[in-house]
N, C-alpha and C positions, 0 to 999 in steps of 0.2 A: 438729527439723534438716533431717529428711529430706525432709518437705513444702516447704520453703523452696528445698531443692538442686534439688527436681525442678519448682519453679516456674521457678527462673531458667535452667534449662537448657530449659525450654521456652520461655522468652521469647528466649533466646539464640538459638535454632534459629526461631522467628519472625522475627527481624531479619534472620537469614541468608537466609531464602526470600524476606522482602520487598525485599531487595538484587538477589535474582535477578530478582526480577518487573520491578524498575526496571530492572535490565540489558537483560532480554529487550525490554521497550518501547522503551527507547532504541534497540537494534538495530535492531529493527524499523523504527521512524521512520527510520533512517539509510538502511536499505535502500529505503525507500520514498522518499528524497531522490535516490538514486542513480539509481532508476527515472525520475524527471522527466526526465533526460536522453534516455531513449529514448523520447520522446513519450508518456509517460504522461498528462501533464496537456493534451496535445492535444485541442480540443473535438472534433475529428472522430473520433477513436477511439471506436469502439462500445464500453457496457458490459460486454459480454459479455469483450471483450478484456481490459479493465481488471480485470474480476473473476477472469481467469484467471490473468493475471499474480500479481495479489496472492494467490491460495489456492496459486500455485506456487512465489514468492518471498517474499512478507512473512509469509505465515501461518505456515511450518514454522519462520521465523526465531523469532517471537512466541512460539509453543508449544512450544519447545525443551525436553525434560525436565520439563515441568510434570506427568507422568503419574506421577512419580516423588517428587512430595514431596507433603505436605499442604497446601494452600492455604486460607487464610481466605477469607470471604466478600468481604473487603473488597480482598484481592488479586484475584480474579475480577472483582470489579466494575472494578478497575483496568485488567484486561487487557481488558475487554469495551468501556471507554471507550476505550482505545487502539485497538481493532479498528476501533470507530465513527467515530473521528476520522482514522484513516488513511483508510477508504474513503471518508468525506464529502469530504476533500482530492481524492481520486481523481478522484471524480464531479463536483467543482467546486461543492459546496453550501457553504452558510453554516455555519459552524463550532456555532453556537447551535442548528441543527436537531437533530431525535431522529435516533438511527442504528437504533434496534431494527427497526423496518418498513423502513428501507431494507436492512439486511441479509437480512431476512427475504423483501424481493422481489429481492434479489439472489443468493439461494439460499445463502447464507453460514452454515454452522453459528455458534450462539453459543459462545462461550469454554467456559462449563461444558458444553455437547455435545460439544464436540472433547476436552477434558480428559476427558470420563467416556468416550468411546470408545476413545481411546489407551490410558486406565489398563485399560480391559477388554481390551482387544487384547494389551497387555503380560501382564496377570494370564493369558491364554489360551496365550500363547507359552510362558510359563514352565511352567505346567501339563500343557502338551501334551509336553512333553519329560521330565516327571518321573514315577517311578514312582506307581502309586495308593495304596499304603500311606502313601508320603511326605507326600501329599495330606493324607489324613486324618490324619495325625500332626501338620499344621500346623493344620488347622481345629480339630482338639481342643485345640491349644495356645492358639490366638487366641480360642476360647470360654472355656478355663479362665481365660486372662488376664483377658478380659471380666468374667466372674464374682468374680474377685478383686479387681482396681482397681475394680469397679463403675461401671466408664466405659461410656456410652450410645452410644457411637460404632460405627454399623452396620457389618457385618462384608461381605464380598465373598463369601460362602459360594456364593451361586448362580451 
């Protein structure tokens, strides 16, 4: 009974996370289309300006609150695909072209790297304002929980 309840709660939480990911992707695309009126699709605008607009407007909208939730690999792939498709539209490239090299050439971090950096930043901000003994108690609790549940999810101890 406990296992079935635990699995159903896990599936419900994953559905909520999937909805949040797709909502963020839709909002990012909406913000991208709103930037099209500001000469974003103008062919004379250089790629540095387009990249700056993307990183200052679209990227924060897309990545909002992903550091607080446990995303699956499918969720992260969906985010990376949305990130690539938005930048391909900004640069006027065909939608079937690969986006990984484009993002690397434009010096835009991948979704996985961005989420990892923001998660570590949030963890550092939380731990910098908490007394040392409370941090150790939390780490011991997490290690004990890992041993009891035999869950092999890596911890953010370092």
